[in-house]
PASEBA-1860 file (N, C-alpha, C; in nm, 3 decimals):
! residues 261
1> MEVDVSWT> -2.409/0.932/-0.409/-2.420/0.953/-0.334/-2.313/1.130/-0.331 ~ -2.359/1.232/-0.261/-2.315/1.346/-0.311/-2.183/1.416/-0.221 ~ -2.085/1.466/-0.218/-2.007/1.498/-0.111/-1.969/1.607/-0.110 ~ -2.048/1.664/0.017/-2.014/1.803/0.075/-1.910/1.908/0.029 ~ -1.925/1.988/-0.022/-1.763/2.063/-0.065/-1.770/2.157/0.060 ~ -1.742/2.106/0.207/-1.708/2.214/0.306/-1.575/2.150/0.377 ~ -1.543/2.133/0.502/-1.424/2.129/0.554/-1.407/1.920/0.543 ~ -1.470/1.852/0.524/-1.478/1.725/0.507/-1.369/1.750/0.360
9> FAALCALA> -1.422/1.794/0.286/-1.410/1.783/0.133/-1.214/1.806/0.172 ~ -1.236/1.916/0.251/-1.069/1.947/0.260/-0.968/1.887/0.338 ~ -1.029/1.831/0.436/-0.945/1.747/0.546/-0.950/1.643/0.460 ~ -1.035/1.566/0.344/-1.008/1.465/0.320/-0.878/1.516/0.183 ~ -0.881/1.587/0.124/-0.785/1.593/0.040/-0.609/1.674/0.099 ~ -0.616/1.691/0.235/-0.504/1.710/0.314/-0.447/1.574/0.357 ~ -0.557/1.490/0.376/-0.488/1.338/0.431/-0.427/1.297/0.284 ~ -0.505/1.279/0.230/-0.450/1.227/0.084/-0.333/1.288/0.013
17> FFAGLVDS> -0.224/1.360/0.117/-0.162/1.433/0.076/-0.045/1.362/0.159 ~ -0.032/1.356/0.301/0.014/1.292/0.361/-0.037/1.160/0.352 ~ -0.105/1.074/0.301/-0.141/0.958/0.296/0.012/0.953/0.180 ~ 0.036/0.983/0.006/0.090/1.016/-0.063/0.228/1.003/-0.013 ~ 0.261/1.073/0.059/0.392/1.125/0.145/0.455/0.963/0.140 ~ 0.391/0.976/0.294/0.423/0.819/0.407/0.436/0.697/0.251 ~ 0.326/0.699/0.212/0.325/0.537/0.107/0.445/0.552/-0.003 ~ 0.461/0.675/-0.040/0.554/0.734/-0.186/0.711/0.650/-0.028
25> VIGGGGLI> 0.730/0.647/0.099/0.860/0.629/0.176/0.833/0.533/0.155 ~ 0.785/0.425/0.232/0.812/0.317/0.261/0.601/0.207/0.272 ~ 0.549/0.287/0.225/0.403/0.247/0.198/0.282/0.235/0.333 ~ 0.211/0.208/0.362/0.112/0.234/0.463/0.019/0.346/0.430 ~ 0.028/0.403/0.342/-0.067/0.530/0.333/-0.209/0.496/0.345 ~ -0.206/0.353/0.335/-0.375/0.319/0.324/-0.473/0.382/0.509 ~ -0.297/0.307/0.567/-0.340/0.275/0.674/-0.332/0.490/0.736 ~ -0.338/0.593/0.657/-0.381/0.701/0.665/-0.538/0.680/0.629
33> QVPALLVM> -0.551/0.667/0.489/-0.681/0.735/0.356/-0.794/0.668/0.388 ~ -0.808/0.553/0.392/-0.852/0.444/0.419/-0.971/0.466/0.551 ~ -0.899/0.504/0.677/-0.998/0.528/0.751/-1.056/0.645/0.723 ~ -0.953/0.751/0.679/-1.034/0.941/0.690/-1.133/0.932/0.632 ~ -1.206/0.809/0.561/-1.350/0.789/0.362/-1.415/0.735/0.436 ~ -1.347/0.665/0.563/-1.496/0.551/0.635/-1.572/0.671/0.727 ~ -1.470/0.705/0.824/-1.499/0.830/0.929/-1.598/0.943/0.850 ~ -1.530/0.981/0.735/-1.598/1.120/0.669/-1.752/1.158/0.574
41> LPTAPIAT> -1.696/0.934/0.551/-1.820/0.949/0.491/-1.883/0.802/0.514 ~ -1.990/0.838/0.606/-1.987/0.683/0.698/-2.142/0.667/0.588 ~ -2.186/0.671/0.587/-2.319/0.683/0.451/-2.261/0.567/0.380 ~ -2.135/0.587/0.299/-2.106/0.511/0.147/-2.082/0.364/0.197 ~ -2.172/0.302/0.089/-2.072/0.146/0.127/-1.958/0.072/0.083 ~ -1.892/0.016/0.184/-1.768/-0.052/0.175/-1.657/-0.035/0.088 ~ -1.742/-0.070/-0.057/-1.700/-0.056/-0.158/-1.688/0.046/-0.233 ~ -1.792/0.123/-0.233/-1.710/0.214/-0.298/-1.603/0.320/-0.197
49> VFGTNKIV> -1.606/0.367/-0.148/-1.496/0.371/-0.035/-1.350/0.273/-0.093 ~ -1.310/0.189/-0.103/-1.247/0.106/-0.144/-1.216/0.146/-0.256 ~ -1.307/0.188/-0.384/-1.294/0.206/-0.536/-1.216/0.313/-0.518 ~ -1.288/0.450/-0.414/-1.260/0.561/-0.427/-1.100/0.559/-0.378 ~ -1.054/0.458/-0.295/-0.964/0.506/-0.272/-0.834/0.393/-0.324 ~ -0.856/0.314/-0.427/-0.742/0.277/-0.539/-0.754/0.324/-0.638 ~ -0.841/0.405/-0.652/-0.793/0.548/-0.800/-0.641/0.631/-0.766 ~ -0.688/0.681/-0.587/-0.636/0.792/-0.542/-0.472/0.711/-0.521
57> SVCGTSVA> -0.450/0.590/-0.457/-0.323/0.558/-0.449/-0.245/0.540/-0.559 ~ -0.354/0.445/-0.675/-0.243/0.413/-0.805/-0.194/0.548/-0.838 ~ -0.240/0.688/-0.836/-0.205/0.813/-0.933/-0.064/0.859/-0.829 ~ -0.019/0.854/-0.667/0.055/0.872/-0.615/0.129/0.802/-0.637 ~ 0.101/0.711/-0.600/0.237/0.553/-0.688/0.280/0.540/-0.763 ~ 0.256/0.560/-0.849/0.289/0.605/-1.015/0.364/0.710/-0.994 ~ 0.359/0.801/-0.939/0.433/0.929/-0.985/0.556/0.941/-0.884 ~ 0.579/0.820/-0.747/0.652/0.843/-0.690/0.797/0.718/-0.721
65> LAQIARKV> 0.700/0.603/-0.863/0.799/0.500/-0.904/0.871/0.629/-0.980 ~ 0.806/0.636/-1.081/0.903/0.741/-1.168/0.986/0.874/-1.097 ~ 0.970/0.894/-1.012/1.104/0.965/-0.962/1.168/0.786/-0.886 ~ 1.197/0.736/-0.787/1.282/0.673/-0.737/1.298/0.581/-0.864 ~ 1.267/0.570/-1.011/1.346/0.460/-1.107/1.384/0.560/-1.106 ~ 1.438/0.738/-1.149/1.563/0.734/-1.144/1.687/0.753/-1.089 ~ 1.673/0.682/-0.974/1.767/0.695/-0.856/1.798/0.547/-0.863 ~ 1.731/0.517/-0.886/1.759/0.366/-0.837/1.726/0.210/-0.907
73> TVPWTMLL> 1.809/0.138/-0.977/1.771/0.003/-1.095/1.694/-0.092/-1.051 ~ 1.558/-0.072/-1.097/1.415/-0.110/-1.044/1.477/-0.350/-1.153 ~ 1.463/-0.394/-1.086/1.464/-0.548/-1.178/1.324/-0.535/-1.260 ~ 1.309/-0.456/-1.374/1.192/-0.422/-1.468/1.132/-0.557/-1.519 ~ 1.254/-0.635/-1.548/1.246/-0.814/-1.581/1.136/-0.979/-1.473 ~ 1.272/-0.914/-1.372/1.193/-1.010/-1.272/1.060/-0.955/-1.235 ~ 0.971/-0.875/-1.155/0.872/-0.813/-1.157/0.795/-0.873/-1.203 ~ 0.774/-0.876/-1.356/0.731/-0.847/-1.428/0.577/-0.975/-1.433
81> GGALTAAT> 0.645/-1.042/-1.456/0.548/-1.188/-1.348/0.495/-1.198/-1.247 ~ 0.543/-1.162/-1.104/0.465/-1.086/-1.069/0.380/-0.996/-1.029 ~ 0.386/-0.839/-1.155/0.337/-0.791/-1.182/0.190/-0.825/-1.227 ~ 0.237/-0.885/-1.326/0.080/-0.983/-1.354/-0.060/-1.075/-1.274 ~ 0.031/-1.128/-1.183/-0.006/-1.256/-1.073/-0.075/-1.150/-0.995 ~ -0.013/-0.994/-0.956/-0.067/-0.964/-0.853/-0.166/-0.886/-0.940 ~ -0.223/-0.844/-1.000/-0.336/-0.783/-1.063/-0.409/-0.893/-1.107 ~ -0.417/-1.013/-1.155/-0.455/-1.108/-1.174/-0.589/-1.100/-0.996
89> FAFLGARS> -0.437/-1.161/-0.911/-0.546/-1.209/-0.751/-0.613/-1.077/-0.700 ~ -0.541/-0.960/-0.753/-0.599/-0.839/-0.672/-0.733/-0.848/-0.727 ~ -0.767/-0.809/-0.853/-0.960/-0.806/-0.942/-0.963/-0.972/-0.855 ~ -0.936/-1.088/-0.842/-1.037/-1.152/-0.760/-1.067/-1.095/-0.572 ~ -0.953/-1.068/-0.548/-0.994/-0.981/-0.395/-1.074/-0.859/-0.345 ~ -1.073/-0.790/-0.526/-1.214/-0.636/-0.532/-1.304/-0.725/-0.481 ~ -1.363/-0.815/-0.599/-1.463/-0.908/-0.654/-1.517/-0.952/-0.568 ~ -1.441/-0.983/-0.438/-1.516/-1.044/-0.290/-1.530/-0.994/-0.211
97> VTYIDPKY> -1.454/-0.879/-0.162/-1.482/-0.771/-0.067/-1.626/-0.804/-0.054 ~ -1.779/-0.772/-0.190/-1.860/-0.806/-0.191/-1.954/-0.890/-0.128 ~ -1.886/-0.998/-0.102/-1.939/-1.131/-0.029/-1.871/-1.157/0.064 ~ -1.781/-1.115/0.166/-1.696/-1.159/0.250/-1.648/-1.002/0.380 ~ -1.694/-1.044/0.436/-1.658/-0.915/0.553/-1.541/-0.954/0.586 ~ -1.433/-0.810/0.548/-1.247/-0.810/0.523/-1.227/-0.816/0.747 ~ -1.325/-0.753/0.805/-1.306/-0.768/0.955/-1.269/-0.897/1.011 ~ -1.272/-0.997/0.972/-1.251/-1.208/0.992/-1.102/-1.178/0.976
105> LKPVILLL> -1.028/-1.053/0.879/-0.857/-1.062/0.826/-0.790/-1.026/0.946 ~ -0.900/-0.947/1.032/-0.763/-0.836/1.110/-0.746/-0.893/1.228 ~ -0.721/-1.028/1.358/-0.708/-1.067/1.348/-0.572/-1.137/1.301 ~ -0.577/-1.214/1.223/-0.468/-1.238/1.139/-0.380/-1.152/1.087 ~ -0.416/-1.037/1.039/-0.267/-0.979/0.988/-0.271/-0.886/1.103 ~ -0.316/-0.874/1.258/-0.280/-0.766/1.359/-0.104/-0.864/1.357 ~ -0.115/-0.985/1.402/-0.019/-1.032/1.462/0.059/-1.078/1.384 ~ 0.048/-1.071/1.192/0.124/-1.051/1.102/0.258/-0.904/1.169
113> LIGVAIYT> 0.160/-0.834/1.163/0.209/-0.685/1.184/0.320/-0.729/1.248 ~ 0.272/-0.796/1.447/0.373/-0.761/1.535/0.519/-0.909/1.496 ~ 0.498/-0.936/1.405/0.582/-1.018/1.371/0.682/-1.011/1.318 ~ 0.620/-0.865/1.191/0.732/-0.774/1.097/0.797/-0.687/1.167 ~ 0.742/-0.673/1.258/0.789/-0.458/1.403/0.901/-0.565/1.384 ~ 0.879/-0.673/1.529/0.973/-0.761/1.572/1.086/-0.781/1.595 ~ 1.085/-0.824/1.410/1.136/-0.875/1.330/1.252/-0.818/1.331 ~ 1.255/-0.676/1.213/1.247/-0.561/1.155/1.379/-0.527/1.287
121> FTRKDFGS> 1.321/-0.449/1.397/1.336/-0.428/1.497/1.504/-0.513/1.506 ~ 1.442/-0.652/1.569/1.558/-0.696/1.600/1.687/-0.702/1.512 ~ 1.695/-0.687/1.442/1.771/-0.721/1.249/1.822/-0.568/1.189 ~ 1.946/-0.568/1.280/1.999/-0.383/1.293/2.048/-0.392/1.109 ~ 2.110/-0.447/1.091/2.112/-0.442/0.911/1.946/-0.540/0.812 ~ 1.909/-0.596/0.861/1.746/-0.621/0.765/1.738/-0.460/0.730 ~ 1.766/-0.550/0.553/1.768/-0.410/0.462/1.835/-0.278/0.403 ~ 1.945/-0.264/0.491/2.078/-0.177/0.536/2.192/-0.251/0.349
129> LHAPKWPE> 2.158/-0.387/0.318/2.275/-0.415/0.200/2.189/-0.483/0.090 ~ 2.171/-0.427/-0.021/2.095/-0.571/-0.150/2.192/-0.638/-0.185 ~ 2.143/-0.707/-0.126/2.251/-0.817/-0.140/2.187/-0.981/-0.205 ~ 2.102/-0.983/-0.369/1.995/-1.070/-0.403/2.028/-1.231/-0.329 ~ 1.967/-1.297/-0.323/1.996/-1.476/-0.204/1.999/-1.524/-0.362 ~ 1.915/-1.468/-0.462/1.922/-1.595/-0.582/1.871/-1.560/-0.722 ~ 1.880/-1.715/-0.772/1.964/-1.622/-0.903/1.816/-1.570/-0.972 ~ 1.797/-1.502/-1.081/1.733/-1.439/-1.103/1.575/-1.525/-1.187
137> ATQRWIAM> 1.622/-1.630/-1.245/1.532/-1.733/-1.234/1.413/-1.757/-1.091 ~ 1.471/-1.813/-1.012/1.399/-1.806/-0.869/1.330/-1.715/-0.816 ~ 1.408/-1.569/-0.834/1.372/-1.410/-0.791/1.223/-1.441/-0.887 ~ 1.188/-1.466/-0.991/1.048/-1.466/-1.047/0.953/-1.527/-1.002 ~ 0.937/-1.664/-0.940/0.921/-1.742/-0.892/0.842/-1.709/-0.773 ~ 0.940/-1.608/-0.655/0.941/-1.597/-0.587/0.857/-1.429/-0.549 ~ 0.831/-1.367/-0.684/0.768/-1.260/-0.701/0.671/-1.265/-0.721 ~ 0.649/-1.368/-0.812/0.464/-1.411/-0.841/0.434/-1.421/-0.751
145> AIGAVLGF> 0.444/-1.541/-0.618/0.418/-1.624/-0.506/0.391/-1.474/-0.464 ~ 0.465/-1.350/-0.429/0.441/-1.318/-0.337/0.346/-1.161/-0.380 ~ 0.349/-1.179/-0.534/0.246/-1.078/-0.565/0.051/-1.154/-0.554 ~ 0.099/-1.292/-0.589/-0.032/-1.412/-0.557/-0.079/-1.380/-0.429 ~ 0.012/-1.365/-0.326/-0.058/-1.340/-0.202/-0.146/-1.231/-0.137 ~ 0.008/-1.134/-0.175/-0.052/-0.948/-0.145/-0.072/-0.892/-0.290 ~ -0.123/-0.985/-0.366/-0.232/-0.918/-0.479/-0.346/-0.913/-0.417 ~ -0.383/-1.038/-0.345/-0.524/-1.096/-0.309/-0.585/-0.961/-0.212
153> YEGFFGPG> -0.481/-0.952/-0.127/-0.468/-0.877/-0.026/-0.542/-0.738/-0.022 ~ -0.487/-0.723/-0.092/-0.451/-0.542/-0.207/-0.574/-0.493/-0.277 ~ -0.616/-0.613/-0.320/-0.828/-0.607/-0.385/-0.861/-0.686/-0.259 ~ -0.869/-0.696/-0.168/-0.922/-0.701/-0.082/-0.967/-0.667/0.016 ~ -0.899/-0.561/0.109/-0.903/-0.479/0.192/-0.807/-0.358/0.169 ~ -0.661/-0.455/0.171/-0.582/-0.292/0.138/-0.424/-0.189/0.180 ~ -0.509/-0.190/0.353/-0.366/-0.092/0.410/-0.268/-0.166/0.488 ~ -0.159/-0.114/0.393/-0.030/-0.182/0.459/-0.003/-0.267/0.359
161> TGSFLIFA> -0.080/-0.310/0.239/0.032/-0.364/0.148/0.139/-0.346/0.124 ~ 0.186/-0.209/0.101/0.329/-0.108/0.041/0.372/-0.192/0.186 ~ 0.303/-0.202/0.261/0.475/-0.225/0.375/0.503/-0.354/0.356 ~ 0.427/-0.485/0.336/0.442/-0.625/0.347/0.518/-0.657/0.216 ~ 0.510/-0.550/0.139/0.527/-0.570/-0.003/0.733/-0.548/0.029 ~ 0.690/-0.466/0.092/0.858/-0.371/0.110/0.910/-0.522/0.153 ~ 0.881/-0.602/0.290/0.962/-0.695/0.395/0.924/-0.789/0.307 ~ 0.864/-0.824/0.236/0.873/-0.908/0.156/0.998/-0.948/0.028
169> FVGLLGFN> 1.021/-0.750/0.004/1.101/-0.798/-0.058/1.255/-0.820/-0.011 ~ 1.277/-0.791/0.145/1.389/-0.710/0.158/1.403/-0.895/0.200 ~ 1.334/-0.960/0.308/1.357/-1.092/0.378/1.336/-1.235/0.293 ~ 1.316/-1.186/0.116/1.294/-1.301/0.091/1.413/-1.272/-0.056 ~ 1.387/-1.147/-0.071/1.511/-1.149/-0.157/1.576/-1.082/-0.136 ~ 1.672/-1.075/-0.051/1.717/-0.915/0.006/1.804/-0.872/-0.046 ~ 1.708/-0.752/-0.099/1.671/-0.652/-0.146/1.712/-0.533/0.011 ~ 1.788/-0.407/-0.047/1.798/-0.310/0.002/1.633/-0.276/-0.031
177> FLTASASA> 1.592/-0.170/0.124/1.497/-0.124/0.101/1.506/-0.007/0.051 ~ 1.558/0.065/-0.082/1.501/0.142/-0.120/1.460/0.102/-0.268 ~ 1.527/-0.064/-0.337/1.520/-0.090/-0.415/1.400/-0.179/-0.374 ~ 1.402/-0.238/-0.270/1.256/-0.277/-0.201/1.194/-0.161/-0.241 ~ 1.143/-0.087/-0.169/1.056/0.063/-0.184/1.047/-0.003/-0.364 ~ 1.111/0.082/-0.415/1.074/0.068/-0.621/1.018/-0.070/-0.656 ~ 1.045/-0.155/-0.597/1.009/-0.269/-0.662/0.849/-0.295/-0.598 ~ 0.803/-0.254/-0.491/0.676/-0.261/-0.445/0.559/-0.218/-0.524
185> KVINITTN> 0.660/-0.094/-0.532/0.552/-0.005/-0.620/0.554/-0.075/-0.736 ~ 0.621/-0.133/-0.779/0.546/-0.161/-0.895/0.432/-0.234/-0.931 ~ 0.461/-0.321/-0.840/0.297/-0.436/-0.786/0.228/-0.327/-0.703 ~ 0.288/-0.276/-0.657/0.175/-0.211/-0.628/0.033/-0.114/-0.722 ~ 0.130/-0.079/-0.796/0.075/0.018/-0.903/0.004/-0.058/-1.041 ~ 0.041/-0.229/-1.046/-0.076/-0.352/-1.119/-0.212/-0.338/-1.061 ~ -0.199/-0.396/-0.892/-0.219/-0.446/-0.811/-0.379/-0.295/-0.793 ~ -0.350/-0.201/-0.803/-0.427/-0.060/-0.808/-0.520/-0.096/-0.870
193> LAATAWFA> -0.452/-0.103/-1.028/-0.489/-0.081/-1.203/-0.625/-0.208/-1.151 ~ -0.580/-0.282/-1.088/-0.686/-0.431/-1.142/-0.781/-0.417/-1.122 ~ -0.824/-0.364/-0.952/-0.894/-0.357/-0.889/-0.966/-0.189/-0.864 ~ -0.923/-0.138/-0.898/-0.995/0.012/-0.974/-1.059/-0.010/-1.116 ~ -1.024/-0.161/-1.125/-1.068/-0.150/-1.241/-1.214/-0.205/-1.262 ~ -1.198/-0.282/-1.091/-1.347/-0.331/-1.056/-1.389/-0.261/-1.028 ~ -1.375/-0.175/-0.943/-1.461/-0.145/-0.829/-1.588/0.039/-0.995 ~ -1.446/0.059/-1.098/-1.460/0.123/-1.223/-1.588/0.104/-1.249
201> WSGNILYK> -1.626/-0.067/-1.267/-1.718/-0.172/-1.327/-1.851/-0.138/-1.269 ~ -1.823/-0.163/-1.187/-1.912/-0.213/-1.011/-1.972/-0.059/-1.053 ~ -1.939/0.050/-1.057/-2.033/0.204/-0.982/-1.959/0.232/-0.824 ~ -1.826/0.234/-0.838/-1.752/0.191/-0.712/-1.695/0.294/-0.649 ~ -1.679/0.476/-0.707/-1.580/0.459/-0.768/-1.604/0.626/-0.693 ~ -1.614/0.748/-0.655/-1.699/0.889/-0.598/-1.545/0.969/-0.670 ~ -1.591/0.950/-0.773/-1.463/1.078/-0.921/-1.505/1.194/-0.876 ~ -1.611/1.213/-0.791/-1.610/1.386/-0.786/-1.517/1.400/-0.629
209> LAIPMAIF> -1.466/1.322/-0.538/-1.381/1.344/-0.466/-1.215/1.282/-0.465 ~ -1.280/1.184/-0.595/-1.093/1.068/-0.601/-1.076/1.139/-0.727 ~ -1.088/1.251/-0.763/-1.036/1.386/-0.849/-0.910/1.402/-0.783 ~ -1.007/1.529/-0.700/-0.927/1.627/-0.650/-0.790/1.547/-0.530 ~ -0.848/1.422/-0.466/-0.812/1.392/-0.359/-0.642/1.316/-0.424 ~ -0.719/1.271/-0.620/-0.546/1.216/-0.608/-0.433/1.340/-0.630 ~ -0.471/1.419/-0.682/-0.367/1.526/-0.743/-0.351/1.602/-0.544 ~ -0.329/1.605/-0.447/-0.325/1.602/-0.358/-0.208/1.522/-0.356
217> NVAGAAVG> -0.262/1.370/-0.305/-0.220/1.235/-0.281/-0.070/1.239/-0.395 ~ -0.045/1.247/-0.521/0.061/1.295/-0.607/0.169/1.387/-0.531 ~ 0.104/1.529/-0.491/0.222/1.609/-0.442/0.266/1.555/-0.366 ~ 0.190/1.514/-0.240/0.291/1.436/-0.142/0.376/1.309/-0.169 ~ 0.327/1.269/-0.258/0.433/1.121/-0.351/0.505/1.180/-0.362 ~ 0.500/1.286/-0.463/0.642/1.367/-0.487/0.732/1.412/-0.485 ~ 0.681/1.486/-0.285/0.773/1.456/-0.190/0.807/1.377/-0.116 ~ 0.772/1.267/-0.073/0.796/1.179/-0.070/0.898/1.093/-0.102
225> ARLAIRKG> 0.873/1.100/-0.212/1.002/0.970/-0.283/1.102/1.059/-0.303 ~ 1.105/1.214/-0.328/1.221/1.268/-0.280/1.333/1.261/-0.181 ~ 1.226/1.258/-0.086/1.272/1.299/0.069/1.342/1.128/0.145 ~ 1.275/0.979/0.057/1.326/0.863/0.062/1.421/0.828/0.008 ~ 1.475/0.923/-0.085/1.650/0.876/-0.185/1.745/0.937/-0.189 ~ 1.673/1.113/-0.114/1.819/1.175/-0.043/1.819/1.113/0.107 ~ 1.743/1.057/0.177/1.798/0.982/0.323/1.839/0.780/0.281 ~ 1.794/0.726/0.245/1.883/0.647/0.161/1.773/0.540/0.273
233> SGFLRVFF> 1.855/0.390/0.268/1.813/0.255/0.350/1.804/0.271/0.515 ~ 1.886/0.369/0.581/1.925/0.366/0.693/1.747/0.432/0.728 ~ 1.747/0.577/0.662/1.583/0.626/0.712/1.510/0.579/0.659 ~ 1.494/0.500/0.589/1.371/0.398/0.518/1.350/0.274/0.651 ~ 1.431/0.226/0.670/1.404/0.116/0.849/1.355/0.159/0.895 ~ 1.391/0.302/0.957/1.313/0.340/1.075/1.201/0.379/1.048 ~ 1.164/0.423/0.913/0.975/0.471/0.870/0.983/0.359/0.879 ~ 0.984/0.227/0.844/0.978/0.142/0.787/0.900/0.084/0.946
241> LIVMVALI> 0.913/0.083/1.045/0.938/0.108/1.170/0.761/0.105/1.242 ~ 0.829/0.259/1.251/0.701/0.394/1.250/0.531/0.357/1.201 ~ 0.542/0.307/1.025/0.447/0.251/1.005/0.419/0.152/1.082 ~ 0.417/0.007/1.072/0.462/-0.070/1.175/0.372/-0.083/1.285 ~ 0.448/-0.025/1.379/0.369/0.096/1.468/0.227/0.098/1.461 ~ 0.200/0.182/1.340/0.135/0.271/1.385/-0.025/0.184/1.346 ~ 0.036/0.051/1.219/-0.072/-0.034/1.158/-0.109/-0.108/1.284 ~ -0.032/-0.227/1.376/-0.094/-0.253/1.438/-0.180/-0.175/1.615
249> VRYAYDIF> -0.116/-0.028/1.558/-0.200/0.040/1.715/-0.327/0.032/1.651 ~ -0.400/0.060/1.474/-0.467/0.111/1.470/-0.551/-0.038/1.424 ~ -0.486/-0.176/1.342/-0.563/-0.280/1.388/-0.601/-0.322/1.563 ~ -0.518/-0.286/1.654/-0.534/-0.363/1.808/-0.690/-0.268/1.807 ~ -0.681/-0.140/1.828/-0.773/-0.061/1.795/-0.938/-0.097/1.744 ~ -0.929/-0.127/1.601/-1.004/-0.214/1.574/-1.107/-0.347/1.564 ~ -0.960/-0.440/1.690/-1.002/-0.551/1.704/-1.094/-0.535/1.866 ~ -1.022/-0.449/1.934/-1.031/-0.518/2.095/-1.106/-0.348/2.120
257> LKQAP> -1.099/-0.264/2.093/-1.180/-0.095/2.166/-1.293/-0.050/2.058 ~ -1.289/-0.054/1.963/-1.344/-0.001/1.850/-1.508/-0.085/1.850 ~ -1.488/-0.246/1.843/-1.629/-0.312/1.843/-1.674/-0.340/1.969 ~ -1.587/-0.303/2.092/-1.611/-0.320/2.274/-1.750/-0.271/2.230 ~ -1.837/-0.293/2.358/-1.983/-0.328/2.409/-1.946/-0.130/2.495
END
């Protein structure tokens, strides 16, 4: 499939920049990038859209992590098992795209998003302090469980995975938003790499579009990471709620309006 080098190309690169910025701050870049690819590449197979998105996202997330890791202590040892589990399940999820229609997940995801938003909004101190709830050994098992569930979701569908990961690290492990954001990026990178491996092997990546989009995504991620470090966890909580509301609106539209006669 050829991509028209025109306003479509320019628009996708601009949106990739914004997606990289949002994703590096609090996750949710897929909310911008995936719909943009679906709308502007209407004839592309769904697996090709997802594959192109994955390779772009992994570049931006890697740059954001490299910047944040300079300022935040990342629990690398604790995250190792979760990252490997997430990568395995992301690969399985990516394979499932060709067999199952992701639209059947949307109602469940919508309910989860509403619950996450309400919980975060009502808990004013949520994610403000870094106070791990469990010994490191227990944290490893919890991280592996998080990696398995959200890794499969990332490979299978994807939008909002970064935000779900941050919520899980804050809520289940007691991390603050900045440390949770860095930890989520470690998992996100491994899941994106695993999913990208499948999409690349199956020929479902538009490299002529993915490479320039990746460059813009990296630039956006660099800007967003600096913003996250400078503003801290209080700002990230507000940004997180904004992304949650946007995700809720997006999924509600898909379920109740987009498919209406």
